[in-house]
N, C-alpha and C positions, 0 to 999 in steps of 0.2 A: 505724343500728341494727348492730349487733356480729353477726355470724352463732353467736354463743355464746349466744346470749338462744335463738336458734331452738334447735340443738343442745338446749339444757336443757330448752325444753319438752318436743321429741320423748324425751329421756330421762326425762321426767316421766311421759309416755302410756305410753311403752315397759313402765313402774313397773304402770303401771296395768291392763295388757290382760295382764301378765305372759306365762306362755308360748302366749297367743294371737298371731293376727296381725289388723292393722288396715289397714284398704286406704282411701284416700283419693287422688280423682284433683283438680283441679284445674278450672276452669269452662271451658267450650269457647268456642272463637270463634263469635260469634254473626251472620250475615247480614243485613245492611241493607236492602240490594236488589242484584239480579242480581249483580254481585261485588265489589260496597262490604262493608264490617264496619264493626258499632260499634265503638269503641274499645275495646279491650281490657281489661279488669278481672276480674283473678285471682279466683278462689275464698276467701273471709273465710277459712274451716277451715283449707284449706290453705296459703296464705299465713302463716296464724299459727304453722304447725310447720314451715315451709321458707324463707320469703322468696324463694321461687324465682318467676322475674316473667312465667314463659314458658306461653302455653298446651301443651297434648299433655304434660301430665306426670302421673303419679298417682305417690302417695308409698304404700309400702308398709313395716309396722313390724313386725319377726316374728322370733323368737331373738337378740331384746337388739340389733336391728339396724336402721338407717334407709336406704332402700334406694329410689333415684329413678330412676322409669321415665321419658325424654324424649326431644325431638327429637334427633336428629343432627345433626352437626355437614352443614353444606350450600352450599358456597361459592356455587352458581346460585342458591338460594332468598335466600340473604343479599345478592346483589347486588337482589333486590327489594323484600324484608321486610325485612333488617335483621340485627344480628349475633345467632344464635344461640351457646348453651355448649354444646352437645352434652355426652354422658355424662360424658366424662373431666374436663373443665372444672369440669362440674356437680358433680361428686363432690367435685373439690379447693376449690372458690369457698364452697361451702355449706355442708360439713362432714360430706357425708354417708359413710356406712361402706360403700357399693356405689351405682352408677349404670350404667344400662344401655339401648339406645336401647327407645323405645317399642313398636317394634316386635317386641319380645320379650317382651312381656308377655302375652298369651294363649298362650305357648309355655310359661312359667316359672309362672304362677299357680298351676295346679294342684299344681305339686310344693312351693309355698311355703306353701300351704294345707296340705297333706297330715300327717295326723296330730296338725294342732293344736286343742286342745278346743276353740277357741271363735274366731269372726272377730265383727271389731267394724268395720261398714260403715253408711254414712248412708242405711240401709234406707228406701226409698220416695221418695228425693229426685229419682229421676233411672230412668224406667223403662227404659233400654238400659243402664245398669250395675246395676240388679239382673237384668237377663237375661243378663249378662255374667257375674255372680258367679254365676247358676245354671249357666250352662256348666262354669264351672270347677269346681263342687262336681261336679258331673256327671259330670266326668273323673277326679276323686278317686276316686269311688262305681263307677269302671269298673275302678281297679286295686285291688277290693278283694282277689282273690285272691292281689296281690302286698303284703298286708298294709298297705295302707292306707287310712286312713279320714279323710275330712271332717270340717269344726268341726263339733259336735253343737249348738252354741248359737250364735245370732247376736246380737249385740249392737246398737243405735241408737250409733256412733260419735259422734254429736252430743249425749248425753247426757253424756260424759264430758268431752268439749270445751268445752262451754258452762258448765261446772261452774268450770274453768281458765279461759276468758274472762272472766267476769263479773268476777273479782277484778283487776286490772290491776296487772303488774309495774311495778318505777320506766323501764325504757327506755318499756311504752307512754304512760305517764303523762308521762313525757317530749314523746316525741311529739304527743299531745294537746293539751299544753300550746302546740307551736306550730303547729298545726292552728287552735288558737282564736285565737290572736292573729292570724295569717293574716285569718281569717273576721273578727274585731272590724272589722280596718282597711276590709274591703271593706263594711261595715254604715256605718263614719265616713266613706268616702268616699260612697257613696250619699247620706248626706245630704247631706253638704254640697254634692252635684250635683243635688240635688232643687229642680223650680222649677215653677209651675204652667204648664200645656201641653204637659211631657214628655210621652214613650211612658213606659207599665210598660218594655218592653223595653229604654229606655234606661238606666234603674237599673241592671236586671238585666244590661246590658255594662257598667257601671259596677265593679258587683261580680267579673264576669269579670275583666275588666283586673286589680283590684286580687290576686284569688287567683291568677294565674298570672305577675302581674310578681313577686310575694312566694315563690312556689317551690312553690304548690301543684298537684299534678296535675288538678285538674278540680272539680267541681260535687260535692257529696256526695248530692246529688238535685237531683230538679228543682226550681229556685229557684220560689218563689213571690215575686212580686211585686202586690200588688193596693191598687188605688186606690179609695176609697169604697166604696162596699156592696160592691165584688168582695171586701172582707178579713171577709167575713160567711160566704164559699164556704171553707170550710176547707183542703181540696187544689186552690184556683184555681192554674190554672199555664199561661193562656194568656196573659197580661203583655201584652194587645196595644192598650189601651185608653191614653186620653188619661187624665192627673192635672188635675183640678181644681183652683182655688182654693178654701180652704176646707173641703177636704175631708183626710181622714186617708190614710196608705199604710203597710199591712203589707208587709214584709219579711221571709220564712222562706228562710234561706238559708245555708249553712254550705259549707265545702272539705274535701277529700279531701289527706291528707298523708302520705305512705308508708302509705297505707292504710286512717289513721284520720279518722273525721269529727270535725267540729267542726257543731255545730246552734244557731245563733242566730236568734230574729225578735225585731225591732225595730218598733215604730210609733211615725208621726210626723205632723207637720202639713204638707202640700204645700209650703204659704205660709212656713214655720219660726216659727208663731207657732201654739201651741193655745187655741183659742175656748174662753171658761169652760165649757161644757158638756163638751166635748172634754179638757178639763183634769181633771174633775172624774170622766167616766168611766176614764181612764188613771191616775189615783192611784190609785182601786181595785184595778185590775190589778196595780198597782206594790206596793200593801202588801198583796195575797194573795201575789204573789211572795216578798217577804220574811218572811211568815209561814209559808210554803212551804220556804223554804231554811233558817230557825230550826228545823224540824222535823227536819233531818238532823242524824243524830247515829249514830254504831256502836250496835248494840242496838235502834233504832227501826225499826219495821216498814218497809216499804217503800212503803207507801199513806200515811205518816205526814204528807209533803208534800201530798198529794191532800187530808186533809182538812183542813190547817191552811188551805188553800190555800181551799178550798170553804165553809170560816167567813164569810172576811172577805167573799165574791165575795158569798155568798147574803144576808148584810147591805150590803152596798154594792146591790143589785139593790132590797131593800127601801126604802132610801135613795131610789132614782132614781125608786120609785114604778112599779117592775116588776112588784114581786111585792110583795102583803103577809101577811104574817103574821110567827109564830116563827120565826128561825132553823133551830131544830130541827125542827121542822114541816113547814117548807120541803122543808129535805135529806129528812127522810123519805119525803116524798110523791113528791120527784123534779122537784116543779114547775121546779126551776131551768133544766133542761137544753134547755127552750127558748133560753137564751140561753150556757150552758154544757155544754156536751156531752162533751165529750173529759177523759181522766184528766191527771193535771199534770204526770208524768212517766214517762219510760222510759228503759231504762238506752242506751249511748252508747258506742261503741268502733268495730272494722273495718266496722261498717254500724249505720247511724245509729238504725235501730231493733233493738238487738245481741243478742247471745245471751243466754240464761240466761232460767229460771224465775222469775215473779212469787210461786210460793207453793211454799211444801214441805208436801206434803199439802194441808191445808185451812187452814195458817196463811200469813200475808203472810210475806215471804222478810225477815229480820231485816238493816239493812244494816250495812258492815264495811267498813272501812278498803282503801282500794283498788277499791272498786266506784265507776264514774261512772254519774250520772242527771243529765237536763235538769228543767231547772223550767218550767213553760209554761204557770203559768195565763191566760185568756184570757173575753173579753167580747164576745159579737156579735148586733148588735140590728140582724136584717133588718128591711128597710120592710113593715110590716104595721098591723092592727090592734092588735095587743098592746103596740106602742111610740108611746109618745108620740112625738108628729112631730119635736121637736127633738132625737132620739137616733135616729132613725132613719137607717139605716144607717150606724151606727158599728161597727167590727170592731175589735178590740184583741188582741195577744198580747202578750208580754215573754218571752222564753224564755233562758235561760242554762246553762251547761254547769258542774254540780256536781262536785268531786271529795270523796268521803268518806273523811274522814281521822279520826286519832286524836282529835281534838278538836272535830271537828264536820263539816259543809260549806263545801269554800272554792270558792267562784267563779271560775274562769279563764277567761269570755268576757268583755272588760273593752270594750263598746260603749258610748258614750255612750247614757245611761238613762235619768235623772233630767228633769225636767222643761224645769231651767235646763240642763243639760249638752245635750239637744237644742237647745234654742232658740238656745244659742250656738254651736255648732257649724253651725249653719243661717243664722246673721245673715249677710244679704249684702250689700255692702258699695253 
């Protein structure tokens, strides 16, 4: 990514805040235990505007300028922890108008705020930062006799940034396509490696290897590798059971590349071939996904994919004798929720459940070119009295990532998906 894209985003936000001031810190480092930290991951909003990867950094936008506060160069700490840009190099490398030591932020912030009509901040996200903002505002108020006034209005900065992040630019879409290609390769590798008797975590290891081998920084979220009835637990992450012959395994996993997430789910037979009842269930979910993808087009509301998938799924539940009644009546009554209890889509981007509201007022948001969303219908038949014995323990979800284009929806996650494709890649010599 060239830094011109980050500069352009900052300029766009500067136009939004006009004579106000915006303040945006990155994420802090998090202690794992004692003196060990979790792998560092920047704040998504901060990254979206800066591309700056280090902790202990704050972006200030005011007076038409972008100002970075960051860690100083420190050769001793760099010996232990690695390279630091320092303010001077950060200013030149990332296109800021000015950069200062993070140690100067408390001193400079009241002056930067003074006589600005409005403050834009991620209010309520971090109590410590709310308190720091409060101290700076009080410092400005203490200078009232000198003619200084604090901002009179405080806006939630996330609202402005969410609207920007919801529609991806060409650079973002290109990165997301590369992230998706890596994630798809990981899923294909896991399918090819699968055998009865393997542990779920062994398939997780295949994913991790392929993601890192192809340049992804990490998983985008805790991967789900769920064999058999574990697939009926929506957020199963233990990944520690053995895979049984004759069962299905559901993998929900995506990688992160340059901050952007891919999000793919595939379900496949542990021993490489679907049984007739597994195939029947799988084809219902696959048809539901196809209907949802076909519903994606500019101007359609963001719940249209869910509505389309739901009708196919509920008809499938009737065909499997899980439910009785009309499709419309079952949807209105919500009876299907025993077997399908989540929405079909969510926004995707720097966060796996990405920024952006789903409603504008009382209406569902219309889709527009440049938006990216998942399409992930499922069918979850937990063991119990409501499920015929041959269907018990079957959990299926099929998920792809879809870009909204002027013509409709374009799938860009291309892991094996049809029954024939899956059985072919899993054919063992």
